[in-house]
MOPAC internal coordinates of N, CA, C and O (Angstrom, degrees):
PM7 1SCF
backbone

  N    0.0000 0     0.00 0     0.00 0    0    0    0
  C    1.4486 1     0.00 0     0.00 0    1    0    0
  C    1.5353 1   108.37 1     0.00 0    2    1    0
  O    1.2310 1   120.79 1   -43.92 1    3    2    1
  N    1.3136 1   116.09 1   136.08 1    3    2    1
  C    1.4599 1   121.49 1  -178.08 1    5    3    2
  C    1.5223 1   111.75 1   -79.07 1    6    5    3
  O    1.2310 1   121.04 1   -20.02 1    7    6    5
  N    1.3470 1   115.61 1   159.98 1    7    6    5
  C    1.4628 1   121.22 1  -179.74 1    9    7    6
  C    1.5267 1   112.05 1   -53.85 1   10    9    7
  O    1.2310 1   120.10 1   137.21 1   11   10    9
  N    1.3184 1   117.41 1   -42.79 1   11   10    9
  C    1.4626 1   120.84 1  -178.30 1   13   11   10
  C    1.5217 1   110.99 1   -60.63 1   14   13   11
  O    1.2310 1   120.81 1   136.62 1   15   14   13
  N    1.3191 1   116.05 1   -43.38 1   15   14   13
  C    1.4602 1   120.51 1   179.90 1   17   15   14
  C    1.5327 1   111.47 1   -65.80 1   18   17   15
  O    1.2310 1   120.68 1   140.33 1   19   18   17
  N    1.3267 1   116.30 1   -39.67 1   19   18   17
  C    1.4602 1   119.57 1   176.79 1   21   19   18
  C    1.5213 1   110.90 1   -66.30 1   22   21   19
  O    1.2310 1   120.39 1   137.50 1   23   22   21
  N    1.3246 1   116.86 1   -42.50 1   23   22   21
  C    1.4659 1   120.85 1  -178.60 1   25   23   22
  C    1.5265 1   111.36 1   -60.85 1   26   25   23
  O    1.2310 1   120.00 1   148.14 1   27   26   25
  N    1.3034 1   117.60 1   -31.86 1   27   26   25
  C    1.4619 1   121.19 1   179.80 1   29   27   26
  C    1.5280 1   112.39 1   -68.74 1   30   29   27
  O    1.2310 1   120.14 1   166.71 1   31   30   29
  N    1.3147 1   117.33 1   -13.29 1   31   30   29
  C    1.4646 1   121.56 1   178.65 1   33   31   30
  C    1.5268 1   112.31 1   -80.78 1   34   33   31
  O    1.2310 1   120.61 1   170.39 1   35   34   33
  N    1.3306 1   116.44 1    -9.61 1   35   34   33
  C    1.4661 1   121.26 1   179.81 1   37   35   34
  C    1.5215 1   108.78 1  -106.41 1   38   37   35
  O    1.2310 1   121.11 1   -43.25 1   39   38   37
  N    1.3204 1   115.49 1   136.75 1   39   38   37
  C    1.4590 1   121.90 1  -177.66 1   41   39   38
  C    1.5208 1   110.09 1  -124.91 1   42   41   39
  O    1.2310 1   120.94 1   -37.21 1   43   42   41
  N    1.3334 1   115.81 1   142.79 1   43   42   41
  C    1.4652 1   121.78 1   174.06 1   45   43   42
  C    1.5221 1   107.02 1  -127.19 1   46   45   43
  O    1.2310 1   121.00 1   -64.90 1   47   46   45
  N    1.3266 1   115.68 1   115.10 1   47   46   45
  C    1.4622 1   121.95 1  -177.17 1   49   47   46
  C    1.5220 1   107.81 1  -139.39 1   50   49   47
  O    1.2310 1   119.54 1   -58.01 1   51   50   49
  N    1.3252 1   118.48 1   121.99 1   51   50   49
  C    1.4684 1   120.07 1  -177.80 1   53   51   50
  C    1.5261 1   113.45 1   -59.30 1   54   53   51
  O    1.2310 1   120.05 1   163.79 1   55   54   53
  N    1.3284 1   117.50 1   -16.21 1   55   54   53
  C    1.4730 1   120.83 1   179.40 1   57   55   54
  C    1.5267 1   112.64 1   -88.86 1   58   57   55
  O    1.2310 1   120.34 1   174.50 1   59   58   57
  N    1.3275 1   116.96 1    -5.50 1   59   58   57
  C    1.4671 1   121.42 1  -179.36 1   61   59   58
  C    1.5198 1   108.53 1  -119.44 1   62   61   59
  O    1.2310 1   120.48 1   -60.54 1   63   62   61
  N    1.3213 1   116.68 1   119.46 1   63   62   61
  C    1.4710 1   123.10 1   179.12 1   65   63   62
  C    1.5279 1   112.30 1    49.55 1   66   65   63
  O    1.2310 1   121.02 1  -138.29 1   67   66   65
  N    1.3108 1   115.66 1    41.71 1   67   66   65
  C    1.4734 1   122.10 1   177.62 1   69   67   66
  C    1.5270 1   112.43 1    55.89 1   70   69   67
  O    1.2310 1   120.42 1  -149.41 1   71   70   69
  N    1.3179 1   116.81 1    30.59 1   71   70   69
  C    1.4603 1   120.73 1   176.09 1   73   71   70
  C    1.5074 1   115.70 1    86.83 1   74   73   71
  O    1.2310 1   119.92 1  -174.36 1   75   74   73
  N    1.3322 1   117.76 1     5.64 1   75   74   73
  C    1.4629 1   119.07 1   176.54 1   77   75   74
  C    1.5266 1   109.23 1   -67.43 1   78   77   75
  O    1.2310 1   119.98 1   -32.89 1   79   78   77
  N    1.3211 1   117.65 1   147.11 1   79   78   77
  C    1.4644 1   120.37 1   176.19 1   81   79   78
  C    1.5296 1   109.68 1   -64.50 1   82   81   79
  O    1.2310 1   120.60 1   -47.30 1   83   82   81
  N    1.3255 1   116.46 1   132.70 1   83   82   81
  C    1.4606 1   122.39 1   179.93 1   85   83   82
  C    1.5190 1   110.15 1  -131.95 1   86   85   83
  O    1.2310 1   121.19 1   -17.08 1   87   86   85
  N    1.3258 1   115.33 1   162.92 1   87   86   85
  C    1.4543 1   119.56 1   171.17 1   89   87   86
  C    1.5191 1   106.63 1   -69.38 1   90   89   87
  O    1.2310 1   120.52 1   -55.04 1   91   90   89
  N    1.3305 1   116.61 1   124.96 1   91   90   89
  C    1.4716 1   122.67 1  -175.09 1   93   91   90
  C    1.5314 1   111.22 1   -48.84 1   94   93   91
  O    1.2310 1   121.80 1   -47.98 1   95   94   93
  N    1.3291 1   114.17 1   132.02 1   95   94   93
  C    1.4572 1   120.25 1   177.66 1   97   95   94
  C    1.5173 1   114.38 1    83.23 1   98   97   95
  O    1.2310 1   120.46 1  -175.53 1   99   98   97
  N    1.3474 1   116.73 1     4.47 1   99   98   97
  C    1.4622 1   120.89 1   179.72 1  101   99   98
  C    1.5261 1   109.15 1  -131.45 1  102  101   99
  O    1.2310 1   121.14 1    -0.90 1  103  102  101
  N    1.3036 1   115.42 1   179.10 1  103  102  101
  C    1.4540 1   122.01 1   170.67 1  105  103  102
  C    1.5303 1   109.43 1  -113.49 1  106  105  103
  O    1.2310 1   120.41 1  -154.41 1  107  106  105
  N    1.3283 1   116.82 1    25.59 1  107  106  105
  C    1.4580 1   122.30 1   178.20 1  109  107  106
  C    1.5217 1   108.84 1   -90.16 1  110  109  107
  O    1.2310 1   121.18 1   -68.91 1  111  110  109
  N    1.3234 1   115.35 1   111.09 1  111  110  109
  C    1.4585 1   120.69 1  -177.71 1  113  111  110
  C    1.5264 1   111.10 1   -72.25 1  114  113  111
  O    1.2310 1   121.18 1   -37.04 1  115  114  113
  N    1.3194 1   115.34 1   142.96 1  115  114  113
  C    1.4636 1   121.66 1   173.96 1  117  115  114
  C    1.5259 1   108.94 1   -53.89 1  118  117  115
  O    1.2310 1   120.63 1   135.49 1  119  118  117
  N    1.3102 1   116.41 1   -44.51 1  119  118  117
  C    1.4686 1   122.20 1   179.73 1  121  119  118
  C    1.5356 1   111.32 1   -55.22 1  122  121  119
  O    1.2310 1   120.35 1   136.53 1  123  122  121
  N    1.3220 1   116.93 1   -43.47 1  123  122  121
  C    1.4647 1   121.48 1  -179.26 1  125  123  122
  C    1.5283 1   110.90 1   -63.68 1  126  125  123
  O    1.2310 1   120.59 1   134.52 1  127  126  125
  N    1.3176 1   116.48 1   -45.48 1  127  126  125
  C    1.4709 1   120.58 1   179.50 1  129  127  126
  C    1.5216 1   110.25 1   -61.85 1  130  129  127
  O    1.2310 1   120.19 1   136.72 1  131  130  129
  N    1.3334 1   117.24 1   -43.28 1  131  130  129
  C    1.4655 1   120.54 1   179.62 1  133  131  130
  C    1.5267 1   111.34 1   -63.43 1  134  133  131
  O    1.2310 1   120.36 1   139.08 1  135  134  133
  N    1.3259 1   116.91 1   -40.92 1  135  134  133
  C    1.4715 1   119.90 1   178.22 1  137  135  134
  C    1.5221 1   111.22 1   -64.22 1  138  137  135
  O    1.2310 1   120.53 1   139.62 1  139  138  137
  N    1.3300 1   116.59 1   -40.38 1  139  138  137
  C    1.4649 1   119.60 1   177.72 1  141  139  138
  C    1.5293 1   110.16 1   -59.61 1  142  141  139
  O    1.2310 1   120.40 1   134.69 1  143  142  141
  N    1.3312 1   116.84 1   -45.31 1  143  142  141
  C    1.4610 1   120.41 1   179.29 1  145  143  142
  C    1.5252 1   110.66 1   -64.24 1  146  145  143
  O    1.2310 1   120.26 1   137.91 1  147  146  145
  N    1.3228 1   117.12 1   -42.09 1  147  146  145
  C    1.4659 1   121.61 1  -179.05 1  149  147  146
  C    1.5241 1   112.28 1   -63.58 1  150  149  147
  O    1.2310 1   120.75 1   150.48 1  151  150  149
  N    1.3252 1   116.17 1   -29.52 1  151  150  149
  C    1.4649 1   120.06 1  -178.45 1  153  151  150
  C    1.5262 1   112.75 1   -95.58 1  154  153  151
  O    1.2310 1   120.63 1  -165.03 1  155  154  153
  N    1.3249 1   116.40 1    14.97 1  155  154  153
  C    1.4510 1   120.27 1   169.82 1  157  155  154
  C    1.5097 1   117.41 1   102.29 1  158  157  155
  O    1.2310 1   119.51 1   176.97 1  159  158  157
  N    1.3121 1   118.55 1    -3.03 1  159  158  157
  C    1.4669 1   118.95 1   175.80 1  161  159  158
  C    1.5249 1   109.13 1   -68.56 1  162  161  159
  O    1.2310 1   121.04 1   -38.62 1  163  162  161
  N    1.2973 1   115.63 1   141.38 1  163  162  161
  C    1.4676 1   119.26 1   175.49 1  165  163  162
  C    1.5194 1   108.87 1   -88.61 1  166  165  163
  O    1.2310 1   121.15 1   -14.31 1  167  166  165
  N    1.3137 1   115.41 1   165.69 1  167  166  165
  C    1.4611 1   119.73 1   175.45 1  169  167  166
  C    1.5268 1   108.66 1   -59.40 1  170  169  167
  O    1.2310 1   120.26 1   139.82 1  171  170  169
  N    1.3250 1   117.11 1   -40.18 1  171  170  169
  C    1.4641 1   121.11 1   179.17 1  173  171  170
  C    1.5263 1   111.13 1   -60.66 1  174  173  171
  O    1.2310 1   120.07 1   140.10 1  175  174  173
  N    1.3475 1   117.48 1   -39.90 1  175  174  173
  C    1.4691 1   121.12 1   177.64 1  177  175  174
  C    1.5258 1   110.50 1   -59.76 1  178  177  175
  O    1.2310 1   120.80 1   134.01 1  179  178  177
  N    1.3208 1   116.08 1   -45.99 1  179  178  177
  C    1.4650 1   121.11 1  -177.52 1  181  179  178
  C    1.5261 1   110.30 1   -66.43 1  182  181  179
  O    1.2310 1   120.37 1   136.19 1  183  182  181
  N    1.3251 1   116.89 1   -43.81 1  183  182  181
  C    1.4710 1   120.53 1   179.97 1  185  183  182
  C    1.5269 1   111.24 1   -63.59 1  186  185  183
  O    1.2310 1   120.31 1   143.27 1  187  186  185
  N    1.3194 1   117.02 1   -36.73 1  187  186  185
  C    1.4677 1   120.56 1   179.76 1  189  187  186
  C    1.5260 1   111.45 1   -67.95 1  190  189  187
  O    1.2310 1   120.83 1   148.96 1  191  190  189
  N    1.3207 1   116.02 1   -31.04 1  191  190  189
  C    1.4633 1   120.17 1  -177.63 1  193  191  190
  C    1.5257 1   113.12 1   -81.77 1  194  193  191
  O    1.2310 1   120.04 1   150.51 1  195  194  193
  N    1.3199 1   117.53 1   -29.49 1  195  194  193
  C    1.4665 1   121.20 1  -174.59 1  197  195  194
  C    1.5175 1   110.84 1  -123.07 1  198  197  195
  O    1.2310 1   121.05 1   -77.66 1  199  198  197
  N    1.3204 1   115.60 1   102.34 1  199  198  197
  C    1.4610 1   120.74 1   177.00 1  201  199  198
  C    1.5277 1   109.82 1   -62.80 1  202  201  199
  O    1.2310 1   121.06 1   -38.49 1  203  202  201
  N    1.3042 1   115.58 1   141.51 1  203  202  201
  C    1.4574 1   119.83 1   174.00 1  205  203  202
  C    1.5128 1   115.32 1    96.30 1  206  205  203
  O    1.2310 1   119.67 1   165.20 1  207  206  205
  N    1.3414 1   118.23 1   -14.80 1  207  206  205
  C    1.4635 1   117.08 1   175.33 1  209  207  206
  C    1.5239 1   108.88 1   -98.12 1  210  209  207
  O    1.2310 1   121.14 1   -21.07 1  211  210  209
  N    1.3058 1   115.42 1   158.93 1  211  210  209
  C    1.4609 1   121.25 1  -173.86 1  213  211  210
  C    1.5247 1   110.74 1  -125.07 1  214  213  211
  O    1.2310 1   121.55 1    -9.73 1  215  214  213
  N    1.3111 1   114.65 1   170.27 1  215  214  213
  C    1.4627 1   120.13 1   175.19 1  217  215  214
  C    1.5220 1   110.27 1   -57.20 1  218  217  215
  O    1.2310 1   120.33 1   141.03 1  219  218  217
  N    1.3193 1   116.97 1   -38.97 1  219  218  217
  C    1.4636 1   120.17 1   179.06 1  221  219  218
  C    1.5308 1   111.47 1   -64.83 1  222  221  219
  O    1.2310 1   119.55 1   148.80 1  223  222  221
  N    1.3165 1   118.45 1   -31.20 1  223  222  221
  C    1.4690 1   120.42 1   175.59 1  225  223  222
  C    1.5313 1   110.25 1   -64.04 1  226  225  223
  O    1.2310 1   120.50 1   137.49 1  227  226  225
  N    1.3152 1   116.65 1   -42.51 1  227  226  225
  C    1.4674 1   120.43 1   178.77 1  229  227  226
  C    1.5264 1   109.88 1   -67.03 1  230  229  227
  O    1.2310 1   120.17 1   138.62 1  231  230  229
  N    1.3161 1   117.28 1   -41.38 1  231  230  229
  C    1.4622 1   120.86 1   176.41 1  233  231  230
  C    1.5271 1   110.48 1   -61.23 1  234  233  231
  O    1.2310 1   120.41 1   142.88 1  235  234  233
  N    1.3336 1   116.83 1   -37.12 1  235  234  233
  C    1.4679 1   120.88 1   178.00 1  237  235  234
  C    1.5205 1   110.93 1   -63.21 1  238  237  235
  O    1.2310 1   120.25 1   143.67 1  239  238  237
  N    1.3204 1   117.12 1   -36.33 1  239  238  237
  C    1.4750 1   120.53 1   176.78 1  241  239  238
  C    1.5195 1   110.10 1   -62.71 1  242  241  239
  O    1.2310 1   120.18 1   136.16 1  243  242  241
  N    1.3085 1   117.26 1   -43.84 1  243  242  241
  C    1.4659 1   120.69 1   178.72 1  245  243  242
  C    1.5250 1   111.25 1   -64.32 1  246  245  243
  O    1.2310 1   120.52 1   138.09 1  247  246  245
  N    1.3159 1   116.61 1   -41.91 1  247  246  245
  C    1.4626 1   120.53 1   178.13 1  249  247  246
  C    1.5218 1   110.94 1   -63.60 1  250  249  247
  O    1.2310 1   120.13 1   137.18 1  251  250  249
  N    1.3301 1   117.36 1   -42.82 1  251  250  249
  C    1.4621 1   121.42 1   178.17 1  253  251  250
  C    1.5249 1   110.03 1   -57.85 1  254  253  251
  O    1.2310 1   120.37 1   134.57 1  255  254  253
  N    1.3289 1   116.89 1   -45.43 1  255  254  253
  C    1.4676 1   120.99 1  -179.83 1  257  255  254
  C    1.5270 1   111.00 1   -63.50 1  258  257  255
  O    1.2310 1   120.19 1   139.22 1  259  258  257
  N    1.3118 1   117.24 1   -40.78 1  259  258  257
  C    1.4662 1   119.24 1  -179.57 1  261  259  258
  C    1.5195 1   111.18 1   -66.23 1  262  261  259
  O    1.2310 1   120.26 1   142.21 1  263  262  261
  N    1.3212 1   117.11 1   -37.79 1  263  262  261
  C    1.4755 1   120.38 1   177.72 1  265  263  262
  C    1.5276 1   110.57 1   -68.43 1  266  265  263
  O    1.2310 1   120.26 1   143.60 1  267  266  265
  N    1.3180 1   117.11 1   -36.40 1  267  266  265
  C    1.4643 1   120.97 1  -179.91 1  269  267  266
  C    1.5290 1   110.98 1   -64.71 1  270  269  267
  O    1.2310 1   120.20 1   151.84 1  271  270  269
  N    1.3204 1   117.22 1   -28.16 1  271  270  269
  C    1.4655 1   121.31 1  -177.80 1  273  271  270
  C    1.5268 1   113.50 1   -89.98 1  274  273  271
  O    1.2310 1   119.83 1   167.14 1  275  274  273
  N    1.3140 1   117.93 1   -12.86 1  275  274  273
  C    1.4625 1   121.25 1  -175.28 1  277  275  274
  C    1.5204 1   113.60 1   -57.78 1  278  277  275
  O    1.2310 1   119.79 1   137.50 1  279  278  277
  N    1.3096 1   118.01 1   -42.50 1  279  278  277
  C    1.4608 1   121.35 1  -174.42 1  281  279  278
  C    1.5266 1   113.10 1  -101.63 1  282  281  279
  O    1.2310 1   120.68 1  -161.87 1  283  282  281
  N    1.3140 1   116.30 1    18.13 1  283  282  281
  C    1.4576 1   120.55 1  -178.28 1  285  283  282
  C    1.5231 1   110.04 1   -91.80 1  286  285  283
  O    1.2310 1   120.78 1   -43.96 1  287  286  285
  N    1.3178 1   116.12 1   136.04 1  287  286  285
  C    1.4539 1   121.48 1   175.62 1  289  287  286
  C    1.5223 1   108.14 1   -97.68 1  290  289  287
  O    1.2310 1   120.68 1   -45.25 1  291  290  289
  N    1.3070 1   116.31 1   134.75 1  291  290  289
  C    1.4576 1   120.79 1  -178.52 1  293  291  290
  C    1.5119 1   110.81 1  -111.40 1  294  293  291
  O    1.2310 1   121.55 1   -42.26 1  295  294  293
  N    1.2932 1   114.64 1   137.74 1  295  294  293
  C    1.4571 1   121.54 1   175.65 1  297  295  294
  C    1.5254 1   106.52 1  -117.08 1  298  297  295
  O    1.2310 1   120.06 1   -42.78 1  299  298  297
  N    1.3340 1   117.50 1   137.22 1  299  298  297
  C    1.4703 1   118.68 1   179.98 1  301  299  298
  C    1.5332 1   109.98 1   -65.21 1  302  301  299
  O    1.2310 1   120.91 1   -39.66 1  303  302  301
  N    1.3167 1   115.86 1   140.34 1  303  302  301
  C    1.4450 1   121.13 1   177.80 1  305  303  302
  C    1.5259 1   111.27 1   -83.48 1  306  305  303
  O    1.2310 1   120.79 1   155.10 1  307  306  305
  N    1.3090 1   116.09 1   -24.90 1  307  306  305
  C    1.4610 1   121.32 1   179.66 1  309  307  306
  C    1.5192 1   107.36 1  -130.76 1  310  309  307
  O    1.2310 1   120.87 1   -43.15 1  311  310  309
  N    1.3210 1   115.94 1   136.85 1  311  310  309
  C    1.4645 1   118.74 1   176.28 1  313  311  310
  C    1.5227 1   108.91 1   -93.56 1  314  313  311
  O    1.2310 1   121.47 1   -35.76 1  315  314  313
  N    1.3088 1   114.79 1   144.24 1  315  314  313
  C    1.4557 1   120.17 1   179.62 1  317  315  314
  C    1.5263 1   109.07 1   -83.40 1  318  317  315
  O    1.2310 1   121.15 1   -38.46 1  319  318  317
  N    1.3057 1   115.41 1   141.54 1  319  318  317
  C    1.4682 1   120.40 1   176.02 1  321  319  318
  C    1.5121 1   109.08 1  -116.99 1  322  321  319
  O    1.2310 1   120.73 1   -31.34 1  323  322  321
  N    1.2979 1   116.20 1   148.66 1  323  322  321
  C    1.4622 1   120.65 1  -177.00 1  325  323  322
  C    1.4941 1   112.77 1   -77.53 1  326  325  323
  O    1.2310 1   120.10 1   180.00 1  327  326  325

């Protein structure tokens, strides 16, 4: 599946979850899916818990996050000393 097709699986609507990005047609926030993955849930775990979402929906969440970080500038929080 191409990036454009995956991106279409994510929706941003100010009337849904205060405008947070969600999987289209659900109230499952991209942020929530990413946190589940970060804390060790597998894609299979997430799919088993939420009927109607697909592996491509989870992949779309990852793609959305990667695009959100593309134009971000990072500053070190700690400076290294010799």
